[in-house]
C-alpha positions in Angstrom: 44.4 181.4 -48.0 42.5 184.2 -49.5 42.9 185.4 -53.0 45.3 188.3 -53.6 43.3 191.4 -54.2 44.2 195.1 -54.8 40.9 196.8 -54.0 41.6 200.5 -53.3 45.2 200.2 -54.6 46.8 202.2 -57.4 49.2 201.0 -59.7 51.7 202.4 -62.2 52.9 199.9 -64.9 55.5 201.3 -67.3 55.9 199.9 -70.7 52.4 198.4 -70.5 51.4 198.9 -73.9 52.1 195.3 -74.8 54.0 192.1 -73.8 54.8 191.6 -70.1 53.6 195.1 -69.1 50.3 194.6 -70.7 49.8 191.4 -68.8 50.8 192.9 -65.6 48.5 195.8 -66.0 45.4 193.5 -67.0 45.9 191.2 -64.0 46.2 194.0 -61.5 42.9 195.4 -62.9 41.2 192.0 -62.7 42.1 192.0 -59.1 40.7 195.3 -58.4 43.6 197.7 -58.8 43.2 201.1 -60.5 46.0 201.3 -63.0 48.1 203.9 -64.9 49.0 202.4 -68.2 52.2 203.9 -69.3 53.8 203.3 -72.7 55.6 205.6 -75.0 54.5 203.3 -77.9 58.0 203.1 -79.6 59.5 200.2 -81.5 61.9 197.7 -79.9 64.8 200.0 -80.3 63.1 202.9 -78.8 62.3 204.9 -81.9 59.0 206.4 -82.8 56.3 206.8 -80.2 52.8 207.6 -79.4 50.2 206.6 -76.6 47.8 204.5 -78.8 49.2 201.2 -77.3 48.5 202.4 -73.6 45.0 203.7 -74.7 44.3 200.3 -76.2 45.2 198.6 -73.0 43.0 201.2 -71.0 40.0 200.1 -73.1 40.7 196.4 -72.2 40.7 197.2 -68.7 37.5 199.1 -68.8 35.8 196.2 -70.9 36.7 194.2 -67.7 34.9 196.7 -65.5 38.1 198.2 -64.1 39.5 201.6 -64.0 42.7 202.9 -65.7 44.1 205.9 -67.4 46.7 206.1 -70.1 50.0 207.9 -70.0 52.4 208.2 -73.1 55.4 209.8 -71.2 59.0 208.5 -71.7 60.4 206.9 -68.6 63.6 208.9 -69.3 61.8 212.3 -69.2 61.6 214.1 -65.9 58.8 216.1 -66.8 56.8 213.2 -68.4 57.5 210.9 -65.2 56.3 213.9 -63.0 53.1 214.1 -65.0 52.5 210.4 -64.9 52.7 210.6 -61.0 50.5 213.7 -61.0 47.9 212.0 -63.2 47.6 209.0 -60.7 47.4 211.3 -57.8 44.8 213.6 -59.4 42.8 210.7 -60.3 42.9 208.5 -57.2 44.8 210.4 -54.5 47.5 207.6 -53.8 50.1 205.2 -55.5 50.6 201.9 -53.9 52.4 199.9 -56.7 55.1 200.7 -59.3 56.1 198.1 -61.8 59.1 199.3 -63.8 58.9 197.3 -66.9 59.7 199.7 -69.8 62.7 198.9 -71.9 64.3 198.9 -75.3 67.1 197.0 -77.1 70.1 198.1 -79.2 72.1 194.9 -79.5 75.5 194.7 -81.0 78.9 193.3 -80.0 81.0 195.7 -78.0 83.3 196.4 -80.9 80.7 197.5 -83.1 78.4 199.3 -80.6 78.2 203.0 -80.6 78.4 204.7 -77.2 75.2 206.5 -78.0 73.4 203.1 -78.2 75.1 202.1 -75.0 73.9 205.3 -73.2 70.4 205.2 -74.4 69.8 201.6 -73.3 71.3 202.4 -69.9 69.1 205.6 -69.8 65.8 203.6 -70.5 66.3 200.6 -68.3 68.3 202.0 -65.4 67.3 205.6 -65.2 63.9 204.8 -66.6 63.5 202.5 -63.4 65.2 205.1 -61.0 63.1 208.2 -62.2 59.6 206.6 -61.5 60.9 205.0 -58.3 62.1 208.3 -57.1 58.9 210.1 -58.1 56.8 207.6 -56.0 59.1 207.0 -53.2 58.1 209.6 -50.8 54.5 209.1 -51.5 54.8 205.5 -50.6 56.9 206.3 -47.5 54.2 208.9 -46.2 51.6 206.2 -46.8 53.7 203.7 -44.9 52.9 201.4 -47.8 54.4 200.7 -51.2 55.5 197.9 -53.5 57.9 198.3 -56.2 59.0 195.7 -58.8 62.0 196.4 -61.1 62.6 194.3 -64.1 66.1 192.7 -64.6 67.4 189.9 -67.0 69.5 186.9 -67.1 71.9 189.2 -69.1 72.2 191.4 -66.1 72.8 188.5 -63.9 75.1 186.3 -66.1 76.0 188.3 -69.2 75.2 187.6 -72.9 77.1 188.3 -76.2 76.2 191.4 -78.0 74.3 192.9 -75.0 76.9 194.7 -72.9 74.6 197.9 -72.8 71.6 195.9 -71.8 73.6 193.7 -69.2 75.0 196.9 -67.6 71.6 198.5 -67.3 69.9 195.4 -65.9 72.7 194.6 -63.3 72.4 198.3 -62.4 68.7 197.8 -61.7 69.6 195.1 -59.3 71.8 197.5 -57.4 69.1 200.1 -57.0 66.6 197.3 -55.9 68.8 195.9 -53.2 69.6 199.3 -51.7 65.8 200.5 -51.9 64.7 197.2 -50.4 66.9 198.0 -47.2 65.9 201.8 -47.1 62.2 201.1 -47.5 61.8 198.5 -44.7 60.9 200.9 -41.8 58.1 202.4 -44.0 56.7 199.1 -45.3 57.9 199.8 -48.9 59.1 196.5 -50.4 61.2 196.5 -53.4 61.9 193.2 -55.6 63.0 192.4 -59.0 61.6 190.1 -61.6 63.8 188.3 -64.0 61.4 187.2 -66.8 61.9 184.7 -69.6 59.1 185.3 -72.0 58.1 185.6 -75.7 58.0 189.4 -76.4 59.1 191.8 -79.2 62.4 192.0 -77.4 63.0 188.2 -77.4 62.1 187.5 -81.0 65.1 186.2 -82.8 66.7 185.4 -79.5 64.6 182.4 -78.5 63.8 179.5 -81.0 60.4 179.8 -82.5 59.5 176.4 -81.3 60.0 177.6 -77.8 58.2 180.8 -78.0 54.8 179.3 -77.4 55.8 177.9 -74.2 57.1 181.4 -72.9 53.8 183.3 -72.9 54.2 186.6 -70.9 51.2 185.7 -68.9 53.2 182.9 -67.2 55.5 185.6 -65.6 52.8 187.7 -64.3 51.7 185.5 -61.3 55.2 186.0 -59.9 54.9 189.7 -60.2 51.4 189.9 -58.7 52.9 188.2 -55.7 55.9 190.6 -55.5 53.4 193.6 -55.4 50.9 192.1 -52.9 50.7 192.8 -49.3 52.4 189.8 -48.3 55.4 190.2 -50.7 59.0 189.6 -49.7 61.6 192.4 -50.2 65.0 192.4 -51.7 64.5 189.2 -53.8 65.3 188.4 -57.4 62.4 186.1 -58.7 63.1 184.2 -62.0 60.0 183.4 -64.0 59.2 181.8 -67.2 57.1 179.1 -68.8 55.4 178.4 -65.3 59.0 177.9 -63.8 59.8 180.0 -60.7 63.2 180.2 -58.8 65.1 182.8 -56.8 68.6 184.2 -57.9 70.9 185.5 -55.3 74.6 186.4 -54.9 76.9 184.1 -53.0 80.4 184.5 -51.8 82.8 181.6 -51.1 84.2 181.3 -47.6 87.4 182.5 -48.7 90.7 182.2 -46.9 92.7 184.6 -44.8 96.2 184.9 -46.2 97.6 187.4 -43.6 98.9 190.9 -44.2 102.6 190.8 -43.8 104.3 189.9 -47.1 101.1 189.6 -48.9 101.6 189.0 -52.7 99.9 188.2 -55.8 101.7 184.9 -55.9 100.1 183.9 -52.5 96.7 184.8 -54.2 97.6 182.7 -57.2 98.9 179.6 -55.1 95.7 179.7 -52.8 93.3 180.1 -55.7 91.7 176.8 -55.2 91.0 177.6 -51.4 89.6 181.1 -52.4 87.3 179.5 -55.1 86.2 176.5 -52.9 82.4 176.7 -52.7 82.0 174.5 -49.6 81.4 177.4 -47.2 79.7 179.7 -49.5 76.9 181.9 -48.1 74.4 184.5 -49.5 75.0 188.0 -49.4 71.8 190.2 -48.5 73.5 193.4 -48.0 76.9 195.0 -48.2 77.5 194.8 -44.4 77.2 191.0 -44.6 80.5 191.0 -46.8 82.1 193.3 -44.2 81.0 191.0 -41.3 82.6 188.0 -43.1 85.9 189.7 -43.6 85.9 190.7 -39.9 85.1 187.2 -39.0 88.1 185.9 -41.0 90.3 188.4 -39.4 89.2 187.5 -35.9 89.6 183.9 -36.8 92.9 184.3 -38.3 
């Protein structure tokens, strides 16, 4: 098969001043894309800021012979996001790809966490995905072409101590992705999620040092490149790290119909083994799948 190319395509990558975002931006450029390199330039906890990191990546892309512009907007700032999209449209007249990668951490156990830290992490990860996606959505629909990748986390899928804020945001991102993947199908706008395991500023202190060298961010980028290509799937969660790739999905057990008359908590308790039996579990690809399953149980019952 032919190599994946992005000639004449325009991409926005948020949080692209370092780590995963930088690798995504560089690889897109190597494959012909024109790239908006967005990065606020803040620290891991979101403090500080400046577009020097984004400018440095732009210079790397230009040294490769590619085209890129820097943008230092915060993904939580409506005016900044609008400016980022306007810059892309003014320079190249279209936007084909959005990789929503920007993020911060404010880790603490729930009992010690300030609500302000919870809100900020949700704002950056969740609304910092929603706002750029909303800003490019109608452009992509009108083109009848678009590829969006959001960034989730194992914490959003499975939870992790001290990361209730991050987990809530990353789970929320998946809800956005799933609904947009359904809404975008008729206009050839594909929306997917990457769940990366990589050595970045955000994983220092979380992953043992001896493993960090095996978790280079560049080992995640090939998966992202596929997810923003013309042949991309839609509505998937791709887990990627250290050269390992897998899909995560939501399953429901087959369940059991307990009837309606006299239904009680005790019946649920006494049938728990049947309710939890994984034998007939099936993937849920949209909310209507769950409704169809329940209707099927009613008709069967």
